[in-house]
N, C-alpha and C positions, 0 to 999 in steps of 0.2 A: 614220668620215668620215659627212658631212652627210650625211642622205639626204631626196630631196624627189623625189616624185612626175616619171614613174614608174620611178625605179630601185629603187626600193622595193622595188620589188616584183620585183628579179631579186639588190640588191645586198647585200654581207654586210655588216651596216650595225650597230655599236654607236647604241643609242639611250635618254638618258637622262632619266625625268618627276621634278620635283619637284613633292614632296607627292601624300598619298597621298589624299586627300578624294574624293568623287566624280567630281570631273574629274581627276584623275590616273588614280581606279583604272580608268575610263569607257576614257580612252584604253589607256591597257597593253590591254587587253580588244580594242578596236581594233586598236591596236598586232600584238596575239598573233596578230592571225588571217594576218600577211603570213608568209615564208617567209625563214629569215636573218635576223631581227631578233635582237640580245641586247638584252635591255628593261633596267633598271638604274633601282628605282626609287628614290628619297630620301625620307623621312616624319621629320621631328624630332618628333612627336608622343611627348609621355612615355608615353601608353598605348597606343601601336605605331596602324597605321594610322585615317584615321576624318575629319581635319580638321575641319569645321562642324559634321562629323555625329558628334564623339564624346561615349561617354558614361561617368561615371564610377559605382566603386564603391563601399560600404563596410557596413560590418557594426553589429549594436549587439547587448549584451546583452540579454536578454529574461530577463523571471522563470522563467520554463515552466510557469507555475502558472496553471492556466485559474480559480481561481478564489480563490485565497490563503488556502485552508482551512488547516490547518495535522491532523498528527497526531496522537491524543489523545498523543501522548509529547510537543509542544508543537514538535518537529524539522518543517521543512516534507516534502514528501515528495518533495521534489530533497535529492540525499546530500549533506551536510552538503561534503560536499570535493568534490562534487565542479561542474564549471562551467558557468557559465550559461550555457544555448544561445544562439546568434547570429543574426541575422534580416537577411538579406541585403536589400541595398537599393539601386535603379541612377536614375541620373538622365543625361537627354541632356539636355546644359546648352548644345546647342547649339541645333542646328535638330531639332527635335519633332518634325517632320510636311510634307509635302511633299504637293502635289497634281500633279495632269497635267492641265493646259491643252488641250498640240496633240497631234494626231495620232502624232509623231515621239515624243514623248513619253511618250503614252498607251502607243504600242506596248512600250516599253523596259520599263517597269510591269506590262506588263502579262507578258514573259517570264524578267521580279524576280521576282511573287507565284505562274507559273509553278515556277518553281526555288526557292518558301522563302526568299528572300531577302526580300522584303517583303511587308505584308498588307495589306487596306485596314484601318481604324481607325473604328470605330463606337464611338460616345465616346457619355456620355448629355449632349447640346451644350444649353445653354440662351439664351435671350440676351433683351433688353428689345425688344418691340414696340414702341418708340420709338426706337434704335437707331439712325442711318443707318446703311447699307450697307458706305460705303465710309469709316466707322472701322470696323469690322471687322479682324480680328489676319488680314492677310492671307487672306481670304474666307470665316474661317471664324466664324457657322457656319454662315451661307447658300446657301453656294457647296461640296459636297459634292460627290464620294468627296473623302477623305482619305486619306493611306497612311502607314504607317508600316515601319520597317525590324522584320525579322520574331523577332529578337532585341534591340531595342534601335534606337535608331538607327543603332548605329558595325556595325553586322551588315550594314548593305550596300556598304558599301568593301569591309568582308574578305571579304564574300560572293563580292565579283564576282572582287577576287582568288585566292581558293580554289578558285571555276570555272575559272580561266588555269591556278592548276598543278594541278589534272585532268586540265584536257583537254592539259595538255603531260604529264603524265606515263603518258597512257593514249597518246599519238603519240610515248613519248620515240623507240622506233626508227627515225618513220619522218624520212627525211632532208628536210631545209629547212626545220624546223618549228621555231616560233622557241621563246625558253627568255623567263623572265621572272626577276630577281631584287630580295627586296626587302630594303634595308635601313633596320631601321629605327633612330628615336634619331639621326636622321642631321642637320643641316644641312647647306645647301648654301649660300654664304655668298660664292662668287665665282665666276665664267666667266671663263676667257681663252681670246679667239679663235686657233687655231694655224691656218696655210696651211702646206701639205707638200706637195712636190715629189719625185712617183718620177720612175723611165723611162717607166715608163705611164704614166698618169696624175697629174694634182693633183688632191690628198685637204682637205676645210676638216673641220677641228675642231675641238672645244672640250673642253676641260682642265677638269675642277669641281674645285674646291676649299672646302675644310668640314671639318665637325669630329664628335665623336661622344661618345655618353655626356652625361652634366647637363650641359655645356656649352653639347649640342645643344636641350637643351628650352627651345618656347618660354618656356616661366616663370618657367626661371629668375633672377634677381640677376643682373643686367650685373656684379654687382662681383664672387659665384662663377663666370657667365662669363670673368671676364678673368682669374680669379686660375688657372683651368685651363686656358687660354690656347690660342691655336694655333688657326693650321688647319695638313687636308695636302692633299695628293692626291687625291682621289677616283676619279681614273680618268676616263679620254677617248674 
């Protein structure tokens, strides 16, 4: 049923959150404090939750030799049949940093840093003295502090949601605690408004329709998504 204050404090409700970026993760964190809520979070990202703070990883082969010298025999120090070592790389291809300009957000970021989710970014910034501050990139570099995810920007959403899961597991025996389920690789494509009448009350519900798997990813070609086709009920 539709959860509205003050009934959200006492009613048994199912709550759907569409999107697992910073907004979706913090919404789940806030709602998790209310008892008797079942929270379902749907995210269509190919690499899991994160939204605009997603990170992308890749690896590349390395020669494995520091100076390129060879043994007297002419064979590289690395065994001929040994595969070259790989070097992991990661890019924050959405939001690369953020600032905390309001008192409310500063309090939130203070909690994130205390819990190891975020950290201050002390980069070696440089700029031209002739640069107009109005042309800076979101205040970079003249208005610090700047913050980043402790393990890449995607770790922000993941850290927030992992914290909810840890809190639920520590209080799973308590009555009235909320629960969170995360559906990754799932796209919500349509909402259906449904009113149901019962002998005791009138209840308002939303039924969610969508798809999962490859067809759900935001960067899947439209032709592929259509071929894999169809939507199904995701719940209400």
